[in-house]
C-alpha positions in Angstrom: 119.4 114.1 35.7 118.9 117.6 37.1 115.2 117.3 36.2 115.0 113.9 37.7 116.7 115.0 41.0 114.2 118.0 41.2 111.2 115.8 40.8 112.4 113.4 43.5 113.0 116.3 45.9 109.6 117.6 45.3 108.1 114.1 45.9 109.9 113.9 49.3 108.7 117.4 50.3 105.0 116.5 49.4 105.0 113.2 51.2 103.8 113.0 54.8 106.7 113.1 57.2 107.3 110.0 59.4 105.8 110.6 62.8 103.5 113.3 61.5 100.8 112.0 63.7 101.8 111.9 67.5 98.5 110.3 68.9 95.6 108.4 67.7 93.0 108.6 70.6 89.8 106.6 71.0 87.1 107.7 73.5 84.7 105.1 74.5 81.6 106.2 76.6 79.4 103.9 78.7 75.6 104.3 77.7 74.6 101.0 79.6 71.5 100.7 81.4 73.0 101.9 84.6 73.4 105.4 83.1 70.2 107.3 83.3 69.3 110.3 80.9 70.5 113.0 83.3 73.8 111.0 83.9 74.2 110.7 80.1 73.7 114.4 79.6 76.6 115.1 82.1 78.7 112.7 80.4 78.0 114.1 76.8 78.2 117.7 77.8 81.3 116.9 80.1 83.2 115.3 77.3 82.3 118.2 74.9 83.3 120.9 77.4 86.5 119.1 78.4 87.7 118.8 74.6 86.8 122.6 74.1 88.7 123.8 77.2 91.6 126.2 76.4 94.3 124.0 78.0 93.1 121.0 76.0 93.1 123.1 72.9 96.6 124.3 73.6 97.8 120.8 74.3 96.3 119.3 71.1 97.5 122.2 68.8 101.0 123.1 70.6 101.7 120.3 73.1 104.0 118.4 70.9 105.1 117.7 67.3 102.7 116.0 65.2 98.9 115.7 64.8 96.2 114.3 67.2 93.7 112.1 65.7 90.4 111.6 67.5 87.5 109.0 67.3 84.5 108.6 69.8 82.1 105.8 70.1 79.4 104.8 72.7 79.2 101.2 74.1 76.9 99.1 76.2 75.9 95.5 75.5 77.4 93.1 72.9 77.0 94.5 69.5 75.5 97.7 70.9 78.4 100.0 69.9 77.7 103.3 68.0 80.5 105.4 66.3 79.7 109.1 66.7 83.1 110.8 65.5 84.9 108.8 62.9 88.8 109.4 62.7 89.4 113.2 62.7 92.6 115.1 62.6 92.6 118.0 65.1 95.0 120.2 63.3 93.4 123.6 64.0 90.9 125.3 66.3 88.2 125.0 63.6 88.8 121.2 63.5 88.3 121.1 67.5 85.2 123.3 67.2 83.7 120.9 64.8 84.5 117.8 66.9 83.1 119.5 70.0 79.8 120.4 68.0 79.5 116.7 67.0 80.0 115.5 70.8 77.7 118.0 72.2 75.0 117.1 69.8 75.3 113.2 70.3 71.9 111.4 70.4 72.1 108.5 72.8 72.2 105.2 70.8 70.6 102.8 73.4 69.7 102.7 77.2 68.4 99.0 77.6 71.5 97.0 77.5 74.0 95.7 80.2 77.8 96.3 80.4 79.6 94.3 77.8 83.3 95.6 78.5 85.0 92.8 76.4 83.0 93.5 73.3 83.4 97.2 73.8 87.1 96.8 73.8 87.1 94.7 70.7 85.2 97.4 69.0 87.7 99.8 70.1 90.6 97.5 68.7 88.8 97.3 65.2 88.4 101.1 65.2 92.0 101.5 66.1 93.1 99.1 63.3 91.9 101.6 60.7 93.4 104.6 62.6 95.9 107.0 61.0 99.4 105.8 61.5 100.5 107.7 64.7 103.4 107.4 67.2 101.0 106.4 70.0 97.6 104.6 70.1 95.4 105.0 73.1 92.0 103.8 73.9 90.2 105.7 76.6 87.2 103.7 78.2 84.8 105.5 80.7 82.3 103.6 82.7 80.3 103.2 86.0 80.2 99.3 86.2 81.9 95.9 85.8 81.3 93.5 82.8 78.1 91.7 83.2 77.5 90.3 79.7 79.6 88.1 77.5 83.5 87.9 77.6 85.6 90.2 79.7 88.5 92.3 79.1 90.9 89.5 79.3 89.5 87.6 76.4 89.2 90.7 74.4 93.0 91.4 75.1 93.8 87.8 74.0 91.7 87.7 70.8 91.8 91.2 69.4 94.8 93.2 68.0 96.2 95.2 70.9 99.7 95.3 69.9 101.2 98.8 70.8 97.8 100.0 72.0 97.5 101.6 75.5 94.1 101.2 77.2 93.3 103.8 80.0 90.3 104.1 82.2 87.9 106.6 83.6 85.9 105.2 86.4 82.6 106.9 87.5 82.0 106.0 91.1 78.8 105.9 92.8 76.7 102.9 91.2 79.2 100.0 91.7 81.6 99.7 94.8 83.8 97.3 92.7 84.2 99.5 89.6 87.6 101.1 90.5 89.2 97.9 91.5 87.9 96.0 88.5 89.1 98.7 86.0 92.6 98.7 87.7 92.7 94.9 87.5 91.1 94.1 84.1 90.8 97.1 81.9 94.1 98.9 82.1 96.3 97.7 79.4 99.7 98.4 77.9 102.7 100.6 78.6 101.8 103.7 80.9 98.2 102.8 81.4 96.4 104.8 84.1 93.1 105.3 85.7 91.3 108.6 86.4 88.4 108.5 88.9 85.2 110.7 88.7 83.4 111.1 92.0 79.9 110.6 90.3 78.7 112.1 86.9 78.9 115.5 88.1 82.6 115.1 88.3 82.8 113.8 84.8 84.0 116.9 83.1 86.9 117.6 85.6 88.1 114.0 85.4 87.9 113.9 81.5 89.8 117.0 81.2 92.7 115.7 83.5 92.7 112.6 81.4 92.8 114.2 78.1 95.6 116.6 79.2 97.7 113.6 80.4 97.0 111.7 77.3 97.5 114.3 74.9 100.8 115.4 76.5 102.0 112.0 77.3 102.5 112.9 81.0 103.5 110.8 83.9 101.5 111.1 87.2 102.5 114.4 89.1 102.8 116.6 86.0 99.1 117.4 85.8 97.7 120.8 86.3 95.3 121.0 89.6 
């Protein structure tokens, strides 16, 4: 009996603790035809730099109990989604450095397709369905335009599995005067969903840094660093 109790105790210690992952985060980047090569570079480098920032590293590694898991894909037209970073636990500075290197070295998947936000969200839901088990599930969609191909966000939310998923937005203003209102009305989804606004692609890194900080720390508006 003593040996059995010892084996059971060892098994419990070896098993992952419930809630060991606090956040599964998907970042979805717009590469539709409205994004030119210079803007794509600002987006790619801005994302890598935001993830690499000291305050973001600190939030990931010391901002709460449990791990952060990250996945990143690009989206444009229907069936034009490309996964660049599959699910990766960010448990150390080395893990973050590896993810930053992948993002900084991304090669654009396409530049000739329209904006298919509904299908992009569907892809994100499918990706989240095989995410690690985490306390929170967040899809973070950035873009500079409204849906102009195929089904829109409303049908994606109706027909894809979005239970317990929050969808936040990062709007890049400058190309479409309707984009901010569209994301507020059609894209944001789930409890605590929020929108961050970049004043053009030159402002993407700042906006992404603020959004990552808020998502990773699960902060309400007003608690962000300026």
